[in-house]
A tleap script that builds the chain and sets N, CA, C and O, in Angstrom:
source leaprc.protein.ff14SB
mol = sequence {
  NMET ASN THR GLU LEU ASN ILE ASN GLU ILE
  PHE TYR SER LEU GLN GLY GLU ALA ARG GLU
  VAL GLY LEU PRO THR VAL PHE VAL ARG LEU
  THR GLY CYS PRO LEU ARG CYS SER TYR CYS
  ASP THR GLU TYR ALA PHE LYS GLY ASN ASN
  LEU LEU SER ILE ASP VAL ILE LEU THR GLU
  ILE LYS LYS TYR ASN THR LYS PHE VAL CYS
  ILE THR GLY GLY GLU PRO LEU ALA GLN ILE
  ASN CYS HIE ILE LEU LEU ASP ARG LEU VAL
  LYS CGLU
}
set mol.1.N position { -59.238 -290.202 -47.465 }
set mol.1.CA position { -60.444 -290.457 -48.217 }
set mol.1.C position { -60.779 -291.951 -48.154 }
set mol.1.O position { -59.914 -292.788 -48.413 }
set mol.2.N position { -61.995 -292.282 -47.821 }
set mol.2.CA position { -62.454 -293.657 -47.732 }
set mol.2.C position { -62.791 -294.150 -49.137 }
set mol.2.O position { -63.754 -293.683 -49.745 }
set mol.3.N position { -62.010 -295.081 -49.646 }
set mol.3.CA position { -62.256 -295.592 -50.996 }
set mol.3.C position { -62.557 -297.083 -50.941 }
set mol.3.O position { -61.834 -297.899 -51.512 }
set mol.4.N position { -63.617 -297.416 -50.256 }
set mol.4.CA position { -64.053 -298.801 -50.141 }
set mol.4.C position { -65.398 -298.973 -50.834 }
set mol.4.O position { -66.180 -298.034 -50.979 }
set mol.5.N position { -65.633 -300.209 -51.253 }
set mol.5.CA position { -66.927 -300.586 -51.807 }
set mol.5.C position { -67.395 -301.849 -51.106 }
set mol.5.O position { -66.588 -302.681 -50.693 }
set mol.6.N position { -68.699 -301.982 -50.977 }
set mol.6.CA position { -69.285 -303.168 -50.381 }
set mol.6.C position { -69.453 -304.208 -51.490 }
set mol.6.O position { -70.267 -304.037 -52.397 }
set mol.7.N position { -68.678 -305.279 -51.403 }
set mol.7.CA position { -68.590 -306.278 -52.465 }
set mol.7.C position { -69.317 -307.557 -52.066 }
set mol.7.O position { -69.153 -308.050 -50.950 }
set mol.8.N position { -70.115 -308.084 -52.977 }
set mol.8.CA position { -70.757 -309.375 -52.777 }
set mol.8.C position { -69.839 -310.496 -53.252 }
set mol.8.O position { -69.645 -311.493 -52.556 }
set mol.9.N position { -69.273 -310.317 -54.458 }
set mol.9.CA position { -68.363 -311.324 -54.991 }
set mol.9.C position { -67.590 -310.764 -56.182 }
set mol.9.O position { -68.029 -309.827 -56.850 }
set mol.10.N position { -66.438 -311.362 -56.424 }
set mol.10.CA position { -65.638 -311.091 -57.612 }
set mol.10.C position { -65.357 -312.454 -58.229 }
set mol.10.O position { -64.819 -313.342 -57.567 }
set mol.11.N position { -65.722 -312.617 -59.497 }
set mol.11.CA position { -65.523 -313.914 -60.132 }
set mol.11.C position { -65.249 -313.764 -61.622 }
set mol.11.O position { -65.530 -312.728 -62.224 }
set mol.12.N position { -64.696 -314.820 -62.197 }
set mol.12.CA position { -64.320 -314.871 -63.607 }
set mol.12.C position { -65.252 -315.840 -64.316 }
set mol.12.O position { -65.457 -316.965 -63.861 }
set mol.13.N position { -65.815 -315.396 -65.432 }
set mol.13.CA position { -66.725 -316.255 -66.186 }
set mol.13.C position { -66.822 -315.733 -67.612 }
set mol.13.O position { -66.151 -314.768 -67.977 }
set mol.14.N position { -67.653 -316.372 -68.404 }
set mol.14.CA position { -67.945 -315.869 -69.739 }
set mol.14.C position { -69.148 -314.946 -69.661 }
set mol.14.O position { -70.133 -315.251 -68.989 }
set mol.15.N position { -69.065 -313.826 -70.345 }
set mol.15.CA position { -70.182 -312.883 -70.383 }
set mol.15.C position { -71.371 -313.582 -71.038 }
set mol.15.O position { -71.228 -314.222 -72.079 }
set mol.16.N position { -72.526 -313.457 -70.428 }
set mol.16.CA position { -73.720 -314.134 -70.931 }
set mol.16.C position { -74.741 -313.210 -71.556 }
set mol.16.O position { -75.805 -313.664 -71.978 }
set mol.17.N position { -74.440 -311.920 -71.626 }
set mol.17.CA position { -75.422 -310.958 -72.119 }
set mol.17.C position { -74.759 -309.938 -73.038 }
set mol.17.O position { -73.536 -309.796 -73.051 }
set mol.18.N position { -75.568 -309.246 -73.790 }
set mol.18.CA position { -75.176 -308.107 -74.624 }
set mol.18.C position { -74.211 -308.513 -75.735 }
set mol.18.O position { -74.054 -309.700 -76.024 }
set mol.19.N position { -73.577 -307.545 -76.342 }
set mol.19.CA position { -72.724 -307.832 -77.502 }
set mol.19.C position { -71.422 -308.532 -77.132 }
set mol.19.O position { -70.743 -309.070 -78.006 }
set mol.20.N position { -71.068 -308.534 -75.857 }
set mol.20.CA position { -69.844 -309.204 -75.405 }
set mol.20.C position { -70.088 -310.657 -75.016 }
set mol.20.O position { -69.224 -311.279 -74.399 }
set mol.21.N position { -71.242 -311.206 -75.363 }
set mol.21.CA position { -71.587 -312.572 -74.975 }
set mol.21.C position { -70.478 -313.533 -75.409 }
set mol.21.O position { -69.991 -313.480 -76.538 }
set mol.22.N position { -70.099 -314.408 -74.484 }
set mol.22.CA position { -69.069 -315.399 -74.752 }
set mol.22.C position { -67.649 -314.965 -74.443 }
set mol.22.O position { -66.734 -315.788 -74.475 }
set mol.23.N position { -67.447 -313.690 -74.145 }
set mol.23.CA position { -66.094 -313.198 -73.880 }
set mol.23.C position { -65.712 -313.405 -72.414 }
set mol.23.O position { -66.543 -313.204 -71.528 }
set mol.24.N position { -64.468 -313.804 -72.148 }
set mol.24.CA position { -63.997 -313.940 -70.768 }
set mol.24.C position { -64.082 -312.585 -70.057 }
set mol.24.O position { -63.606 -311.573 -70.570 }
set mol.25.N position { -64.690 -312.582 -68.878 }
set mol.25.CA position { -64.977 -311.337 -68.161 }
set mol.25.C position { -64.795 -311.540 -66.666 }
set mol.25.O position { -65.108 -312.605 -66.133 }
set mol.26.N position { -64.291 -310.519 -65.996 }
set mol.26.CA position { -64.279 -310.505 -64.535 }
set mol.26.C position { -65.518 -309.735 -64.090 }
set mol.26.O position { -65.744 -308.605 -64.524 }
set mol.27.N position { -66.305 -310.342 -63.234 }
set mol.27.CA position { -67.509 -309.716 -62.704 }
set mol.27.C position { -67.247 -309.249 -61.279 }
set mol.27.O position { -66.749 -310.007 -60.446 }
set mol.28.N position { -67.582 -308.007 -61.012 }
set mol.28.CA position { -67.495 -307.443 -59.669 }
set mol.28.C position { -68.925 -307.127 -59.260 }
set mol.28.O position { -69.517 -306.153 -59.725 }
set mol.29.N position { -69.477 -307.969 -58.377 }
set mol.29.CA position { -70.859 -307.786 -57.941 }
set mol.29.C position { -70.858 -307.007 -56.630 }
set mol.29.O position { -70.371 -307.485 -55.606 }
set mol.30.N position { -71.408 -305.811 -56.682 }
set mol.30.CA position { -71.490 -304.969 -55.497 }
set mol.30.C position { -72.732 -305.326 -54.699 }
set mol.30.O position { -73.699 -305.868 -55.233 }
set mol.31.N position { -72.690 -305.016 -53.424 }
set mol.31.CA position { -73.792 -305.313 -52.515 }
set mol.31.C position { -74.644 -304.074 -52.315 }
set mol.31.O position { -74.138 -302.954 -52.256 }
set mol.32.N position { -75.937 -304.292 -52.212 }
set mol.32.CA position { -76.858 -303.215 -51.883 }
set mol.32.C position { -77.609 -302.690 -53.087 }
set mol.32.O position { -77.050 -302.521 -54.171 }
set mol.33.N position { -78.893 -302.435 -52.869 }
set mol.33.CA position { -79.724 -301.847 -53.910 }
set mol.33.C position { -80.983 -301.276 -53.261 }
set mol.33.O position { -81.697 -301.993 -52.559 }
set mol.34.N position { -81.257 -300.004 -53.488 }
set mol.34.CA position { -82.456 -299.399 -52.924 }
set mol.34.C position { -83.685 -299.544 -53.826 }
set mol.34.O position { -84.769 -299.108 -53.438 }
set mol.35.N position { -83.555 -300.132 -55.000 }
set mol.35.CA position { -84.626 -300.103 -55.996 }
set mol.35.C position { -85.686 -301.183 -55.821 }
set mol.35.O position { -86.875 -300.893 -55.950 }
set mol.36.N position { -85.291 -302.410 -55.532 }
set mol.36.CA position { -86.200 -303.543 -55.343 }
set mol.36.C position { -87.110 -303.772 -56.553 }
set mol.36.O position { -88.331 -303.843 -56.411 }
set mol.37.N position { -86.522 -303.885 -57.716 }
set mol.37.CA position { -87.274 -304.140 -58.950 }
set mol.37.C position { -87.954 -305.510 -58.866 }
set mol.37.O position { -87.367 -306.466 -58.359 }
set mol.38.N position { -89.171 -305.602 -59.353 }
set mol.38.CA position { -89.937 -306.849 -59.263 }
set mol.38.C position { -89.298 -307.984 -60.065 }
set mol.38.O position { -89.530 -309.154 -59.757 }
set mol.39.N position { -88.514 -307.670 -61.066 }
set mol.39.CA position { -87.899 -308.678 -61.930 }
set mol.39.C position { -86.450 -309.003 -61.543 }
set mol.39.O position { -85.768 -309.719 -62.276 }
set mol.40.N position { -85.983 -308.501 -60.431 }
set mol.40.CA position { -84.585 -308.684 -60.030 }
set mol.40.C position { -84.251 -310.168 -59.848 }
set mol.40.O position { -85.009 -310.916 -59.230 }
set mol.41.N position { -83.103 -310.579 -60.397 }
set mol.41.CA position { -82.642 -311.957 -60.231 }
set mol.41.C position { -81.432 -312.047 -59.301 }
set mol.41.O position { -80.757 -313.075 -59.247 }
set mol.42.N position { -81.164 -310.967 -58.573 }
set mol.42.CA position { -79.962 -310.920 -57.735 }
set mol.42.C position { -80.294 -310.435 -56.321 }
set mol.42.O position { -79.541 -309.657 -55.735 }
set mol.43.N position { -81.405 -310.890 -55.787 }
set mol.43.CA position { -81.807 -310.445 -54.452 }
set mol.43.C position { -80.773 -310.792 -53.391 }
set mol.43.O position { -80.689 -310.112 -52.368 }
set mol.44.N position { -79.992 -311.831 -53.617 }
set mol.44.CA position { -78.972 -312.211 -52.631 }
set mol.44.C position { -77.904 -311.137 -52.468 }
set mol.44.O position { -77.151 -311.161 -51.493 }
set mol.45.N position { -77.825 -310.198 -53.402 }
set mol.45.CA position { -76.830 -309.124 -53.305 }
set mol.45.C position { -77.386 -307.876 -52.623 }
set mol.45.O position { -76.700 -306.856 -52.552 }
set mol.46.N position { -78.610 -307.944 -52.124 }
set mol.46.CA position { -79.205 -306.776 -51.461 }
set mol.46.C position { -78.474 -306.420 -50.171 }
set mol.46.O position { -78.301 -305.244 -49.850 }
set mol.47.N position { -78.049 -307.440 -49.440 }
set mol.47.CA position { -77.477 -307.188 -48.118 }
set mol.47.C position { -76.127 -307.873 -47.982 }
set mol.47.O position { -75.836 -308.863 -48.653 }
set mol.48.N position { -75.329 -307.327 -47.112 }
set mol.48.CA position { -74.013 -307.889 -46.837 }
set mol.48.C position { -73.091 -306.789 -46.360 }
set mol.48.O position { -73.403 -305.604 -46.475 }
set mol.49.N position { -71.976 -307.185 -45.833 }
set mol.49.CA position { -71.034 -306.199 -45.327 }
set mol.49.C position { -69.614 -306.707 -45.531 }
set mol.49.O position { -68.952 -307.147 -44.592 }
set mol.50.N position { -69.165 -306.636 -46.771 }
set mol.50.CA position { -67.820 -307.067 -47.118 }
set mol.50.C position { -67.118 -305.892 -47.789 }
set mol.50.O position { -67.012 -305.833 -49.014 }
set mol.51.N position { -66.647 -304.969 -46.978 }
set mol.51.CA position { -65.993 -303.778 -47.508 }
set mol.51.C position { -64.583 -304.110 -47.970 }
set mol.51.O position { -63.788 -304.682 -47.225 }
set mol.52.N position { -64.286 -303.743 -49.212 }
set mol.52.CA position { -62.944 -303.912 -49.764 }
set mol.52.C position { -62.479 -302.585 -50.329 }
set mol.52.O position { -63.266 -301.825 -50.893 }
set mol.53.N position { -61.204 -302.317 -50.173 }
set mol.53.CA position { -60.659 -301.095 -50.758 }
set mol.53.C position { -60.615 -301.250 -52.278 }
set mol.53.O position { -60.548 -302.364 -52.797 }
set mol.54.N position { -60.654 -300.140 -52.968 }
set mol.54.CA position { -60.585 -300.176 -54.426 }
set mol.54.C position { -59.256 -300.777 -54.870 }
set mol.54.O position { -59.210 -301.474 -55.883 }
set mol.55.N position { -58.184 -300.526 -54.140 }
set mol.55.CA position { -56.892 -301.137 -54.475 }
set mol.55.C position { -56.968 -302.661 -54.420 }
set mol.55.O position { -56.433 -303.339 -55.298 }
set mol.56.N position { -57.620 -303.200 -53.406 }
set mol.56.CA position { -57.767 -304.653 -53.280 }
set mol.56.C position { -58.638 -305.197 -54.414 }
set mol.56.O position { -58.334 -306.245 -54.984 }
set mol.57.N position { -59.706 -304.494 -54.736 }
set mol.57.CA position { -60.583 -304.918 -55.837 }
set mol.57.C position { -59.797 -304.971 -57.144 }
set mol.57.O position { -59.907 -305.938 -57.898 }
set mol.58.N position { -59.010 -303.941 -57.412 }
set mol.58.CA position { -58.211 -303.907 -58.640 }
set mol.58.C position { -57.176 -305.028 -58.668 }
set mol.58.O position { -56.919 -305.610 -59.722 }
set mol.59.N position { -56.586 -305.329 -57.527 }
set mol.59.CA position { -55.629 -306.436 -57.447 }
set mol.59.C position { -56.305 -307.757 -57.796 }
set mol.59.O position { -55.739 -308.576 -58.520 }
set mol.60.N position { -57.513 -307.963 -57.281 }
set mol.60.CA position { -58.266 -309.187 -57.588 }
set mol.60.C position { -58.582 -309.272 -59.078 }
set mol.60.O position { -58.434 -310.333 -59.686 }
set mol.61.N position { -59.013 -308.166 -59.663 }
set mol.61.CA position { -59.356 -308.136 -61.090 }
set mol.61.C position { -58.140 -308.487 -61.940 }
set mol.61.O position { -58.253 -309.231 -62.914 }
set mol.62.N position { -56.989 -307.957 -61.574 }
set mol.62.CA position { -55.768 -308.152 -62.368 }
set mol.62.C position { -55.255 -309.590 -62.329 }
set mol.62.O position { -54.394 -309.952 -63.131 }
set mol.63.N position { -55.759 -310.408 -61.422 }
set mol.63.CA position { -55.354 -311.815 -61.359 }
set mol.63.C position { -55.821 -312.600 -62.582 }
set mol.63.O position { -55.291 -313.669 -62.883 }
set mol.64.N position { -56.809 -312.065 -63.278 }
set mol.64.CA position { -57.376 -312.743 -64.436 }
set mol.64.C position { -56.870 -312.084 -65.716 }
set mol.64.O position { -56.743 -310.861 -65.781 }
set mol.65.N position { -56.591 -312.871 -66.702 }
set mol.65.CA position { -56.028 -312.368 -67.949 }
set mol.65.C position { -57.150 -312.015 -68.927 }
set mol.65.O position { -57.376 -312.722 -69.909 }
set mol.66.N position { -57.839 -310.928 -68.651 }
set mol.66.CA position { -58.898 -310.465 -69.542 }
set mol.66.C position { -58.990 -308.952 -69.483 }
set mol.66.O position { -58.655 -308.335 -68.472 }
set mol.67.N position { -59.441 -308.369 -70.566 }
set mol.67.CA position { -59.606 -306.916 -70.584 }
set mol.67.C position { -61.042 -306.503 -70.297 }
set mol.67.O position { -61.345 -305.311 -70.250 }
set mol.68.N position { -61.928 -307.474 -70.105 }
set mol.68.CA position { -63.329 -307.155 -69.869 }
set mol.68.C position { -63.679 -307.283 -68.389 }
set mol.68.O position { -63.386 -308.294 -67.751 }
set mol.69.N position { -64.310 -306.239 -67.859 }
set mol.69.CA position { -64.763 -306.212 -66.467 }
set mol.69.C position { -66.206 -305.734 -66.471 }
set mol.69.O position { -66.540 -304.750 -67.132 }
set mol.70.N position { -67.053 -306.425 -65.737 }
set mol.70.CA position { -68.462 -306.049 -65.614 }
set mol.70.C position { -68.747 -305.709 -64.153 }
set mol.70.O position { -68.626 -306.562 -63.274 }
set mol.71.N position { -69.124 -304.468 -63.905 }
set mol.71.CA position { -69.519 -304.042 -62.560 }
set mol.71.C position { -71.028 -304.204 -62.488 }
set mol.71.O position { -71.765 -303.605 -63.270 }
set mol.72.N position { -71.479 -305.014 -61.546 }
set mol.72.CA position { -72.895 -305.342 -61.469 }
set mol.72.C position { -73.344 -305.274 -60.020 }
set mol.72.O position { -72.561 -304.875 -59.158 }
set mol.73.N position { -74.560 -305.646 -59.734 }
set mol.73.CA position { -75.042 -305.506 -58.368 }
set mol.73.C position { -76.119 -306.513 -58.031 }
set mol.73.O position { -76.320 -307.574 -58.622 }
set mol.74.N position { -76.753 -306.049 -57.044 }
set mol.74.CA position { -77.076 -304.770 -56.452 }
set mol.74.C position { -77.175 -303.674 -57.515 }
set mol.74.O position { -77.265 -303.944 -58.712 }
set mol.75.N position { -77.157 -302.490 -57.054 }
set mol.75.CA position { -77.107 -301.308 -57.930 }
set mol.75.C position { -75.772 -300.618 -57.702 }
set mol.75.O position { -75.611 -299.908 -56.710 }
set mol.76.N position { -74.810 -300.812 -58.600 }
set mol.76.CA position { -73.472 -300.264 -58.390 }
set mol.76.C position { -73.443 -298.764 -58.120 }
set mol.76.O position { -72.683 -298.305 -57.267 }
set mol.77.N position { -74.249 -298.009 -58.825 }
set mol.77.CA position { -74.181 -296.554 -58.668 }
set mol.77.C position { -74.806 -296.060 -57.365 }
set mol.77.O position { -74.750 -294.867 -57.065 }
set mol.78.N position { -75.394 -296.961 -56.597 }
set mol.78.CA position { -75.899 -296.579 -55.276 }
set mol.78.C position { -74.750 -296.427 -54.272 }
set mol.78.O position { -74.937 -295.869 -53.190 }
set mol.79.N position { -73.572 -296.921 -54.633 }
set mol.79.CA position { -72.400 -296.768 -53.766 }
set mol.79.C position { -71.601 -295.561 -54.232 }
set mol.79.O position { -71.199 -295.473 -55.392 }
set mol.80.N position { -71.385 -294.662 -53.338 }
set mol.80.CA position { -70.797 -293.363 -53.670 }
set mol.80.C position { -69.415 -293.465 -54.305 }
set mol.80.O position { -69.036 -292.587 -55.080 }
set mol.81.N position { -68.656 -294.510 -53.998 }
set mol.81.CA position { -67.298 -294.631 -54.535 }
set mol.81.C position { -67.211 -295.441 -55.824 }
set mol.81.O position { -66.111 -295.680 -56.322 }
set mol.82.N position { -68.332 -295.862 -56.366 }
set mol.82.CA position { -68.300 -296.673 -57.582 }
set mol.82.C position { -67.613 -295.933 -58.727 }
set mol.82.O position { -66.873 -296.541 -59.501 }
set mol.83.N position { -67.844 -294.655 -58.839 }
set mol.83.CA position { -67.227 -293.881 -59.927 }
set mol.83.C position { -65.697 -293.889 -59.830 }
set mol.83.O position { -65.009 -293.789 -60.846 }
set mol.84.N position { -65.173 -294.005 -58.618 }
set mol.84.CA position { -63.713 -294.060 -58.447 }
set mol.84.C position { -63.177 -295.365 -59.032 }
set mol.84.O position { -62.157 -295.372 -59.720 }
set mol.85.N position { -63.871 -296.467 -58.753 }
set mol.85.CA position { -63.470 -297.752 -59.326 }
set mol.85.C position { -63.538 -297.700 -60.849 }
set mol.85.O position { -62.609 -298.141 -61.525 }
set mol.86.N position { -64.616 -297.174 -61.387 }
set mol.86.CA position { -64.764 -297.090 -62.845 }
set mol.86.C position { -63.650 -296.259 -63.465 }
set mol.86.O position { -63.088 -296.634 -64.494 }
set mol.87.N position { -63.336 -295.150 -62.848 }
set mol.87.CA position { -62.271 -294.275 -63.346 }
set mol.87.C position { -60.925 -294.995 -63.335 }
set mol.87.O position { -60.163 -294.911 -64.298 }
set mol.88.N position { -60.639 -295.694 -62.255 }
set mol.88.CA position { -59.362 -296.423 -62.143 }
set mol.88.C position { -59.288 -297.560 -63.161 }
set mol.88.O position { -58.224 -297.820 -63.723 }
set mol.89.N position { -60.408 -298.237 -63.402 }
set mol.89.CA position { -60.416 -299.309 -64.397 }
set mol.89.C position { -60.083 -298.774 -65.785 }
set mol.89.O position { -59.335 -299.402 -66.535 }
set mol.90.N position { -60.632 -297.632 -66.121 }
set mol.90.CA position { -60.367 -297.033 -67.434 }
set mol.90.C position { -58.901 -296.631 -67.549 }
set mol.90.O position { -58.278 -296.838 -68.591 }
set mol.91.N position { -58.354 -296.062 -66.490 }
set mol.91.CA position { -56.976 -295.568 -66.520 }
set mol.91.C position { -55.937 -296.679 -66.437 }
set mol.91.O position { -54.844 -296.556 -66.992 }
set mol.92.N position { -56.273 -297.756 -65.751 }
set mol.92.CA position { -55.291 -298.825 -65.550 }
set mol.92.C position { -55.510 -299.930 -66.540 }
set mol.92.O position { -54.781 -300.922 -66.530 }
savepdb mol mol.pdb
quit
């Protein structure tokens, strides 16, 4: 089974939005989006080809000492294996 995702970047920062604002968070920015919303602020994540296995993504996330992870994009759910990553994050 192919369990890869097209990743734009993985980085550690403080959450800047929603009720978790200010909390240390690992951001996993996926590449690709079919929507092209007029208000999008992440057009640089539309294209790219950096396939990483979900195991590698999880290893990168675990390098940071935080319980908060934000999967963002692009449009994460446009990638067929995104649900596998989400499931593994909840379980691990």
